[in-house]
C-alpha beads as a LAMMPS data file, in Angstrom:
LAMMPS data file: protein, C-alpha beads

120 atoms
119 bonds

1 atom types
1 bond types

-500.0 500.0 xlo xhi
-500.0 500.0 ylo yhi
-500.0 500.0 zlo zhi

Masses

1 110.0

Atoms # bond

1 1 1 -1.735 41.664 4.507
2 1 1 -0.277 38.286 4.398
3 1 1 2.267 37.163 7.300
4 1 1 4.408 34.187 5.941
5 1 1 3.562 30.953 7.232
6 1 1 6.436 29.242 9.291
7 1 1 8.070 26.413 7.812
8 1 1 5.842 22.923 8.817
9 1 1 2.792 25.145 9.628
10 1 1 1.121 25.408 6.668
11 1 1 -1.382 23.217 5.364
12 1 1 -0.539 19.854 4.757
13 1 1 -1.830 18.051 1.731
14 1 1 -2.497 14.449 1.569
15 1 1 -1.973 12.086 -1.048
16 1 1 -5.409 10.158 -0.409
17 1 1 -6.881 14.119 -1.091
18 1 1 -5.015 14.845 -3.923
19 1 1 -5.874 11.495 -5.475
20 1 1 -9.668 11.065 -5.229
21 1 1 -9.430 8.520 -8.085
22 1 1 -6.799 6.454 -6.512
23 1 1 -9.532 3.679 -5.097
24 1 1 -10.477 2.620 -7.937
25 1 1 -7.597 2.955 -9.875
26 1 1 -5.796 0.226 -7.101
27 1 1 -8.732 -1.727 -7.480
28 1 1 -7.922 -1.704 -11.708
29 1 1 -4.493 -2.656 -10.825
30 1 1 -5.503 -5.716 -8.440
31 1 1 -8.625 -7.223 -10.549
32 1 1 -6.151 -7.066 -13.815
33 1 1 -3.409 -9.108 -11.283
34 1 1 -5.921 -11.778 -9.867
35 1 1 -7.350 -11.921 -13.642
36 1 1 -3.871 -13.042 -15.104
37 1 1 -2.731 -14.997 -12.158
38 1 1 -1.659 -18.312 -12.839
39 1 1 -3.106 -20.693 -10.422
40 1 1 -2.249 -24.113 -12.381
41 1 1 -0.334 -25.327 -9.003
42 1 1 -1.634 -26.069 -5.848
43 1 1 0.587 -23.493 -3.896
44 1 1 -0.216 -20.389 -6.677
45 1 1 -3.964 -21.230 -5.902
46 1 1 -3.294 -21.024 -2.395
47 1 1 -1.538 -17.984 -2.882
48 1 1 -3.968 -16.069 -4.200
49 1 1 -6.630 -17.761 -2.146
50 1 1 -4.894 -16.429 0.719
51 1 1 -4.146 -12.496 -0.814
52 1 1 -8.067 -12.459 -1.027
53 1 1 -8.860 -13.711 2.327
54 1 1 -6.476 -10.590 3.395
55 1 1 -7.494 -7.934 0.333
56 1 1 -9.360 -4.819 1.960
57 1 1 -10.632 -1.811 -0.153
58 1 1 -7.620 0.642 -0.885
59 1 1 -7.867 2.663 2.604
60 1 1 -5.018 5.949 3.297
61 1 1 -2.505 4.921 5.833
62 1 1 0.706 6.912 6.649
63 1 1 3.733 4.870 6.069
64 1 1 7.557 5.455 7.725
65 1 1 10.505 4.827 4.892
66 1 1 14.113 4.731 5.689
67 1 1 15.420 8.297 7.104
68 1 1 12.198 8.719 8.840
69 1 1 10.048 9.961 5.784
70 1 1 6.353 9.816 6.092
71 1 1 4.150 9.438 3.030
72 1 1 0.913 9.042 2.390
73 1 1 -0.034 5.330 0.555
74 1 1 -2.811 3.205 0.779
75 1 1 -3.509 -0.085 2.290
76 1 1 -4.664 -3.049 0.199
77 1 1 -4.255 -5.887 2.988
78 1 1 -5.471 -6.072 6.176
79 1 1 -2.533 -6.665 8.606
80 1 1 -1.834 -10.531 9.391
81 1 1 -0.629 -9.190 12.830
82 1 1 3.437 -8.614 11.198
83 1 1 3.149 -7.150 7.548
84 1 1 0.674 -5.247 5.346
85 1 1 0.863 -4.053 1.492
86 1 1 0.312 -1.438 0.460
87 1 1 0.368 0.736 -2.572
88 1 1 2.765 3.506 -3.101
89 1 1 1.286 6.431 -4.905
90 1 1 4.299 8.290 -5.570
91 1 1 6.107 4.539 -7.176
92 1 1 3.091 3.608 -8.597
93 1 1 3.901 -0.093 -7.388
94 1 1 3.234 -1.927 -4.384
95 1 1 4.967 -2.373 -1.217
96 1 1 5.508 -4.960 1.877
97 1 1 5.291 -3.115 5.579
98 1 1 5.938 -4.727 8.539
99 1 1 3.458 -3.660 11.220
100 1 1 5.500 -1.019 13.291
101 1 1 4.854 0.216 16.831
102 1 1 4.297 3.611 15.079
103 1 1 2.413 2.129 12.286
104 1 1 3.532 0.381 8.718
105 1 1 7.231 0.289 7.990
106 1 1 8.596 -0.139 4.142
107 1 1 10.687 -2.909 4.357
108 1 1 12.357 -2.522 0.609
109 1 1 9.980 -5.377 -0.866
110 1 1 8.008 -3.756 -3.963
111 1 1 6.220 -4.948 -6.949
112 1 1 2.847 -6.484 -8.097
113 1 1 0.612 -6.655 -5.153
114 1 1 0.332 -10.562 -5.073
115 1 1 3.986 -11.314 -5.609
116 1 1 4.308 -8.821 -2.898
117 1 1 2.035 -10.655 -0.352
118 1 1 3.624 -13.569 -1.073
119 1 1 7.244 -12.774 -0.442
120 1 1 6.600 -13.701 3.385

Bonds

1 1 1 2
2 1 2 3
3 1 3 4
4 1 4 5
5 1 5 6
6 1 6 7
7 1 7 8
8 1 8 9
9 1 9 10
10 1 10 11
11 1 11 12
12 1 12 13
13 1 13 14
14 1 14 15
15 1 15 16
16 1 16 17
17 1 17 18
18 1 18 19
19 1 19 20
20 1 20 21
21 1 21 22
22 1 22 23
23 1 23 24
24 1 24 25
25 1 25 26
26 1 26 27
27 1 27 28
28 1 28 29
29 1 29 30
30 1 30 31
31 1 31 32
32 1 32 33
33 1 33 34
34 1 34 35
35 1 35 36
36 1 36 37
37 1 37 38
38 1 38 39
39 1 39 40
40 1 40 41
41 1 41 42
42 1 42 43
43 1 43 44
44 1 44 45
45 1 45 46
46 1 46 47
47 1 47 48
48 1 48 49
49 1 49 50
50 1 50 51
51 1 51 52
52 1 52 53
53 1 53 54
54 1 54 55
55 1 55 56
56 1 56 57
57 1 57 58
58 1 58 59
59 1 59 60
60 1 60 61
61 1 61 62
62 1 62 63
63 1 63 64
64 1 64 65
65 1 65 66
66 1 66 67
67 1 67 68
68 1 68 69
69 1 69 70
70 1 70 71
71 1 71 72
72 1 72 73
73 1 73 74
74 1 74 75
75 1 75 76
76 1 76 77
77 1 77 78
78 1 78 79
79 1 79 80
80 1 80 81
81 1 81 82
82 1 82 83
83 1 83 84
84 1 84 85
85 1 85 86
86 1 86 87
87 1 87 88
88 1 88 89
89 1 89 90
90 1 90 91
91 1 91 92
92 1 92 93
93 1 93 94
94 1 94 95
95 1 95 96
96 1 96 97
97 1 97 98
98 1 98 99
99 1 99 100
100 1 100 101
101 1 101 102
102 1 102 103
103 1 103 104
104 1 104 105
105 1 105 106
106 1 106 107
107 1 107 108
108 1 108 109
109 1 109 110
110 1 110 111
111 1 111 112
112 1 112 113
113 1 113 114
114 1 114 115
115 1 115 116
116 1 116 117
117 1 117 118
118 1 118 119
119 1 119 120
């Protein structure tokens, strides 16, 4: 006999588990950005160099959004002590997160990884 599972007590599926190919897809998106990034000015070259210095292999991270919503995402930069860039699987783009007491917090800056990174 199967007993009903109370809400919130069933299995939790992490996006990282459901999207095993996500790291490869994320790496391909970032590689395409790097290949097409215009580095003709010293400022643009410095932006790309700084992004590359902070870049990490995509790693699963739980991100908090407005309203107390938490979603599984992938960090693509190491924190600089204040900010981290993450990829939002459900949206398909990158986001800037402030490093909060309870982990990364989305602050509403979304778009390509390098552009998001360079917004601060």
